[in-house]
C-alpha positions in Angstrom: 73.8 40.7 -16.9 77.1 40.6 -18.4 77.9 38.6 -21.6 78.2 35.3 -21.0 78.5 32.5 -23.5 77.8 29.0 -23.7 78.7 25.9 -26.4 75.7 23.9 -27.4 76.4 20.7 -29.8 72.9 19.6 -31.5 72.8 16.5 -33.4 70.3 15.3 -35.2 69.9 12.3 -37.4 71.3 14.0 -40.6 73.6 16.1 -39.5 74.8 17.9 -36.4 75.9 21.7 -35.4 78.3 23.5 -32.9 77.0 26.6 -31.8 78.0 29.3 -29.6 75.5 31.2 -27.6 75.8 34.3 -25.7 73.7 36.2 -23.6 74.1 40.1 -23.1 72.1 43.0 -22.1 69.2 40.5 -22.2 69.6 39.6 -25.9 70.4 36.2 -27.0 72.9 35.8 -30.0 74.0 33.0 -31.5 76.7 31.7 -34.0 76.9 28.6 -35.7 81.1 27.7 -35.5 80.4 24.3 -37.9 77.7 21.7 -39.4 78.7 18.4 -39.7 76.9 15.0 -41.4 75.8 12.3 -39.3 75.0 9.3 -41.6 74.0 5.5 -40.9 76.4 2.9 -41.7 75.0 0.4 -43.1 77.3 -2.9 -42.3 76.6 -6.4 -43.0 72.7 -6.0 -43.2 72.6 -3.2 -40.1 72.5 0.1 -39.5 74.7 2.0 -36.8 76.0 5.5 -36.0 79.7 6.1 -36.0 80.0 7.4 -32.5 83.7 8.0 -32.8 83.1 10.2 -35.6 80.6 12.6 -33.5 83.3 12.6 -31.2 85.6 14.0 -33.6 83.3 16.3 -34.8 82.7 17.4 -31.2 86.4 18.2 -30.7 86.5 20.0 -34.2 83.7 22.1 -32.9 85.5 22.5 -29.2 88.5 23.7 -31.1 86.7 26.4 -33.6 85.0 27.6 -30.4 88.2 28.6 -28.9 89.5 30.3 -32.1 86.3 32.6 -31.2 88.2 34.3 -28.1 85.5 34.2 -25.9 84.8 33.1 -22.3 82.8 29.9 -22.7 80.9 29.0 -19.3 80.0 25.3 -20.5 79.3 22.6 -22.8 75.6 21.2 -23.6 74.8 17.9 -25.9 71.4 17.3 -27.3 70.2 14.4 -30.0 67.8 12.3 -31.4 66.3 9.7 -28.8 66.0 6.2 -28.2 70.0 4.7 -29.5 72.2 3.7 -26.6 76.0 2.7 -26.4 77.6 -0.1 -24.7 80.2 0.3 -22.1 82.2 -3.4 -20.9 83.4 -3.6 -17.3 86.7 -1.3 -17.9 84.3 1.6 -18.9 85.2 1.1 -22.8 82.9 1.7 -25.5 81.8 -1.8 -27.2 81.3 -1.8 -30.8 79.0 1.2 -32.6 75.1 1.9 -31.4 72.8 0.1 -33.8 70.8 2.9 -35.2 66.8 3.0 -34.5 66.1 2.4 -38.5 68.1 -1.1 -38.0 65.9 -3.5 -39.4 66.0 -6.0 -36.4 63.6 -4.0 -34.5 60.8 -5.2 -37.1 57.9 -7.2 -35.3 60.1 -6.6 -31.7 57.3 -4.8 -29.9 54.5 -8.0 -31.0 57.1 -10.7 -30.0 57.7 -8.7 -26.9 54.1 -8.5 -26.4 53.6 -11.9 -26.9 56.4 -13.5 -24.8 57.3 -11.4 -22.2 54.2 -8.6 -21.3 51.4 -7.7 -22.7 50.9 -4.4 -24.5 48.8 -2.8 -22.3 50.8 -3.6 -19.3 53.7 -2.1 -20.9 51.3 1.1 -22.0 50.5 1.3 -18.5 53.9 1.4 -16.7 55.6 3.8 -19.5 52.8 5.7 -21.1 54.9 5.7 -24.0 53.9 5.1 -27.7 54.8 1.8 -29.2 57.1 2.3 -31.7 59.4 -0.5 -33.0 62.4 1.3 -32.5 62.3 2.5 -29.0 64.7 1.3 -26.8 62.5 -1.9 -25.3 62.7 -3.4 -28.2 65.9 -3.0 -29.5 67.1 -4.5 -26.6 64.7 -7.4 -27.2 65.6 -8.0 -30.7 69.3 -8.2 -29.0 68.5 -10.5 -26.5 66.9 -12.8 -29.3 69.4 -12.5 -31.3 71.9 -13.3 -28.7 73.9 -10.4 -29.4 78.0 -10.1 -28.2 77.8 -6.6 -27.4 74.5 -7.4 -25.1 76.2 -10.2 -23.3 79.4 -8.3 -22.9 77.9 -5.3 -21.7 78.5 -4.0 -18.0 75.8 -0.8 -18.6 75.0 1.3 -21.2 74.1 5.4 -22.3 72.0 7.2 -24.7 73.8 9.1 -27.2 74.2 12.4 -25.4 75.2 10.8 -22.4 77.5 8.6 -23.8 79.2 11.5 -25.6 79.5 13.3 -22.4 80.9 10.3 -20.8 83.5 10.6 -24.2 84.3 14.1 -23.0 84.5 13.8 -19.4 84.9 10.6 -18.3 81.7 10.8 -16.3 78.8 8.3 -16.3 74.7 9.9 -16.0 71.6 8.8 -17.4 69.8 12.1 -18.4 66.0 12.0 -17.5 64.5 13.6 -20.6 66.4 11.2 -23.3 65.9 7.9 -21.0 62.3 8.6 -21.1 62.0 8.0 -24.6 63.4 4.3 -24.5 59.8 2.9 -23.0 61.8 1.6 -20.1 61.2 4.4 -17.5 58.0 4.8 -15.5 56.9 8.7 -15.7 55.5 8.8 -12.2 58.2 7.3 -10.0 60.7 9.1 -12.9 62.9 5.8 -12.7 63.7 2.7 -14.6 60.9 -0.1 -14.3 63.4 -2.8 -14.1 60.5 -5.6 -14.6 60.4 -4.7 -18.2 63.8 -5.8 -18.5 64.3 -8.4 -15.8 61.5 -10.4 -17.8 63.2 -10.7 -21.2 66.8 -11.9 -19.2 68.4 -8.5 -19.5 70.5 -6.6 -16.6 67.8 -4.7 -14.3 71.0 -2.1 -13.9 71.9 -1.9 -17.4 71.3 1.5 -17.3 72.5 3.9 -14.0 70.5 6.5 -12.0 69.1 9.5 -13.4 69.9 12.8 -13.3 67.6 16.2 -14.2 68.2 19.0 -16.7 70.7 21.1 -15.7 73.2 18.5 -13.7 77.0 18.9 -14.3 78.2 15.8 -15.4 82.3 16.6 -14.8 84.8 18.9 -17.0 86.9 18.1 -19.9 89.1 15.6 -19.6 92.7 17.0 -19.1 93.6 15.4 -22.7 90.8 17.7 -24.1 90.9 20.3 -22.2 94.5 20.8 -23.5 94.2 19.6 -27.1 90.8 22.0 -27.6 92.5 24.9 -26.0 89.3 25.5 -23.9 90.8 24.3 -20.7 88.8 22.3 -18.3 85.5 23.8 -19.0 82.2 21.9 -17.6 79.7 19.6 -19.1 76.2 20.6 -18.5 73.2 17.4 -18.8 70.9 19.8 -20.6 67.7 18.4 -21.8 69.6 15.8 -23.3 66.5 14.8 -25.9 66.3 17.4 -28.9 62.6 18.0 -28.4 62.6 18.4 -24.7 65.3 21.3 -25.1 62.9 22.5 -28.2 60.1 23.0 -25.7 61.9 24.2 -23.2 62.2 27.1 -25.6 58.9 27.6 -25.9 58.4 31.5 -24.5 55.0 30.7 -23.2 53.5 33.0 -20.3 52.0 30.4 -18.2 50.8 26.8 -18.6 47.7 27.3 -21.1 49.7 26.4 -24.2 50.2 23.4 -26.5 53.3 23.2 -28.8 54.1 21.9 -32.4 57.6 21.3 -33.5 57.5 21.4 -37.0 60.2 20.3 -39.3 60.1 17.2 -41.3 58.3 15.8 -38.6 55.7 17.4 -36.4 55.2 17.3 -32.4 52.2 18.2 -31.4 51.5 17.9 -27.3 50.9 20.0 -24.3 53.2 20.3 -20.7 51.4 19.1 -18.1 52.7 18.2 -14.5 51.6 14.6 -13.8 51.7 11.7 -16.7 48.0 11.0 -18.2 48.3 7.3 -19.5 44.1 6.3 -20.0 42.9 3.8 -22.1 42.1 7.3 -24.5 45.7 8.3 -24.5 46.5 4.2 -25.2 43.9 4.5 -28.3 45.6 7.7 -29.7 49.1 6.2 -29.0 50.0 9.5 -27.3 53.5 9.5 -25.9 54.4 11.1 -22.2 58.2 11.6 -22.2 60.2 13.4 -19.8 60.4 17.5 -20.1 62.2 20.2 -17.7 61.7 20.9 -13.8 59.8 17.2 -13.8 57.4 18.1 -16.3 55.5 15.4 -18.7 55.4 16.1 -22.5 52.3 14.4 -23.3 52.9 14.5 -27.2 51.9 12.8 -30.4 54.1 12.6 -33.7 51.9 13.6 -36.9 54.1 13.4 -40.3 54.9 17.0 -40.8 56.8 18.5 -44.3 58.0 15.2 -45.3 55.4 15.1 -48.1 56.1 18.5 -49.7 60.0 17.6 -49.4 59.6 14.1 -51.2 57.6 16.5 -53.7 60.7 18.6 -54.4 62.8 16.1 -54.8 60.8 14.8 -57.2 60.2 18.0 -59.1 64.2 18.1 -58.8 64.6 14.7 -61.1 62.5 17.1 -63.6 65.3 19.4 -63.2 62.0 21.9 -61.6 63.7 24.3 -58.8 61.4 26.4 -56.8 62.5 28.7 -53.9 60.5 28.6 -50.7 59.3 31.8 -50.9 58.1 30.8 -54.5 56.5 27.7 -52.9 54.6 29.6 -50.7 52.9 32.2 -53.3 52.0 29.2 -55.5 50.2 27.7 -52.5 48.6 30.7 -51.5 47.5 31.4 -55.1 45.8 27.9 -55.9 42.3 27.8 -55.1 41.4 26.7 -51.3 39.6 23.7 -50.0 39.6 21.6 -53.5 41.2 18.3 -51.8 42.8 16.8 -48.9 45.0 14.4 -47.5 45.5 13.0 -44.3 49.4 13.2 -43.7 49.4 10.1 -41.4 47.8 7.6 -43.9 50.2 4.8 -44.4 50.5 5.6 -48.4 52.4 8.8 -47.4 55.1 6.9 -45.1 57.7 6.2 -47.9 55.9 5.5 -51.5 58.0 5.4 -55.0 56.3 8.7 -56.0 55.1 10.9 -53.2 52.8 12.7 -55.7 51.2 10.0 -57.2 50.3 8.8 -53.8 48.7 12.2 -52.8 47.1 12.1 -56.6 45.6 8.1 -55.4 44.5 9.5 -52.3 42.3 11.8 -53.9 41.1 9.5 -56.2 40.5 6.8 -53.6 38.5 9.2 -51.5 36.4 10.5 -54.5 37.9 14.0 -54.8 39.2 16.5 -56.9 42.7 15.6 -58.0 45.0 18.2 -57.8 45.8 19.1 -61.2 49.5 21.0 -61.4 52.2 21.7 -58.5 50.3 24.7 -56.9 47.0 22.7 -56.7 49.3 19.9 -54.9 51.2 22.5 -52.8 47.7 23.8 -51.2 46.4 20.8 -50.5 49.5 19.6 -48.7 49.2 22.9 -46.7 45.6 23.2 -46.1 45.8 19.3 -45.1 48.5 19.6 -42.6 46.8 22.4 -41.2 43.6 20.2 -40.1 45.3 17.5 -39.1 47.0 19.9 -36.6 43.2 21.0 -35.8 42.7 17.0 -35.6 45.0 16.3 -32.6 44.9 19.8 -31.1 41.1 18.4 -30.7 42.1 15.7 -28.7 44.7 17.5 -26.7 42.0 19.7 -25.8 39.9 16.9 -24.3 43.4 15.7 -22.5 44.3 18.8 -21.0 43.7 19.9 -17.2 43.7 23.3 -18.6 42.0 25.5 -21.6 44.3 25.8 -24.1 44.9 29.5 -25.3 48.0 29.6 -27.5 49.4 27.1 -29.5 53.3 27.7 -30.3 55.0 27.1 -33.2 59.0 26.4 -32.7 61.3 24.7 -35.0 61.9 25.2 -39.2 58.0 25.0 -40.2 58.1 28.1 -37.5 59.3 29.8 -40.8 56.2 29.2 -42.9 54.0 32.3 -42.4 51.2 30.6 -44.5 50.8 27.6 -42.8 51.3 29.2 -40.0 48.2 31.2 -40.6 46.3 28.1 -42.2 46.9 26.9 -38.5 45.3 29.6 -36.7 42.4 29.6 -39.1 41.9 25.6 -38.7 42.4 25.1 -34.8 40.8 28.8 -33.9 43.4 30.0 -31.7 46.2 32.1 -31.6 49.7 30.6 -33.1 52.9 31.9 -31.8 55.6 31.5 -34.0 59.4 31.2 -33.0 62.2 30.5 -32.2 62.7 28.6 -35.5 66.3 27.5 -33.4 64.3 26.2 -30.4 66.2 23.0 -30.0 69.5 25.1 -30.1 68.2 27.6 -27.6 66.8 25.0 -24.9 70.2 23.6 -24.3 72.2 26.9 -24.5 69.2 28.1 -21.5 69.5 25.2 -19.8 73.1 25.9 -19.3 72.6 29.3 -18.3 70.3 28.1 -16.0 72.7 25.7 -14.7 75.3 28.4 -14.2 72.3 30.6 -12.1 71.7 32.9 -14.5 68.0 32.0 -14.2 66.6 30.2 -11.5 63.2 28.6 -12.9 61.8 27.3 -16.4 59.3 30.1 -16.5 62.2 32.4 -16.4 64.0 30.8 -18.6 61.4 31.4 -21.1 60.4 35.0 -20.0 63.8 35.5 -20.9 63.9 33.9 -24.6 60.7 35.9 -24.8 62.5 39.1 -24.9 65.6 38.0 -26.6 63.9 36.6 -30.0 61.6 37.8 -32.8 58.2 35.8 -32.3 55.3 36.4 -34.6 51.5 35.9 -34.0 48.8 35.0 -36.1 45.1 35.2 -35.0 42.3 32.9 -36.5 40.4 34.0 -39.9 38.1 32.6 -41.9 37.0 30.3 -39.5 33.6 29.6 -40.9 35.0 28.3 -44.1 37.9 26.6 -42.3 35.2 24.2 -40.0 33.4 23.6 -42.7 36.5 22.1 -44.6 37.5 20.4 -41.5 34.0 18.8 -41.4 35.0 17.2 -45.0 38.2 16.1 -44.2 37.1 14.4 -40.6 36.0 11.2 -42.3 39.7 11.2 -44.0 41.4 10.9 -40.8 42.1 7.4 -39.4 
């Protein structure tokens, strides 16, 4: 294969990056060209995204790419889910989009269930976990509040699709990002318009769905000239960042679970058809769209958020630890002293995370961590045991035996937690890639360019192009005994 390069924009809720990905003789090289902030705008009591600032950062990234003096094949954009932009009759962007952290959706799901459709019917139609910031409830809150933007809107685009529209002038609605909305029916892979109509919102607010790999169009004449990239194609990759990350899992077959590990953890399996049952509803498990029409059956878990909040508190005391020091402290601490449920509501956003951990241990009759090492060990062990708890649920739901747990994202670099996870779950853990989202974005562009022909070929190429590390279970009897102790603490 000759050298071929792609430009990926990977936008998160706090920052974004421009990444140049190059395939050369089966090897994948990535170079970060720009990194930029993405901050929520607080205006008049509401939270918004500055879509126009993001557009300027995309332009700066394209100009930086042009200076690399390499031939670029295409551009792809992935972002967070659920949020969207309104367009007017003339195709102009109306205002600025609400951010999912806007408090106007507080209580909106319960109002929707009471006044529009019952909770069970909504879940049965969509298979999406109930969260107040889902697109459906954002639209309900706007309709309830007589939003001038919603009243004036002819149509809406999700964030990656809106940015692609700003680059090309072409409108699409990509499947994976649409699947986060709780408006899409995962069985038909089409919007369930009754969810909108019954609350008085236009049934055709969102357009027809396109699948990952669809070529949206080329850069506008003005951008082609301004950036120096020419009329470069823009590809609808898996627009939802988690979908791009899961596409980068270097699995050999379907018999795997994945854990996208970072501030928040997302654990799940990839299935051909959605699984929507009373059990998945009770567990608040979600069915989101994947590549090749697959479904990502997954559950959100609190991840490294708890440790990150502890680190912030220590910094206020002028105590700084490197990450290797943190891992060593956890390794050296005595095992199985105390546990927490990472998803307990007391850890959502407490004034002091350290106090919240100690209070939980005290409340549940456990030994209270006495120092930083014991706190870190408690967090790592509790995360590993929580992963076992959730993986066991997916074992009961999966139509296949789960033989591997693939850990992707920044958490893939934490070798100690990876080993703990293997020990706790009793399955082999395969760690990497840590840059899963960007790699998935790039490889989906490569697929659109004809470099690979299927998702499995894509994964095989990723497995050969990157370094991965395998962790096999150890000390399983001790970890099983620890799990019996923590089971009663997990809601």
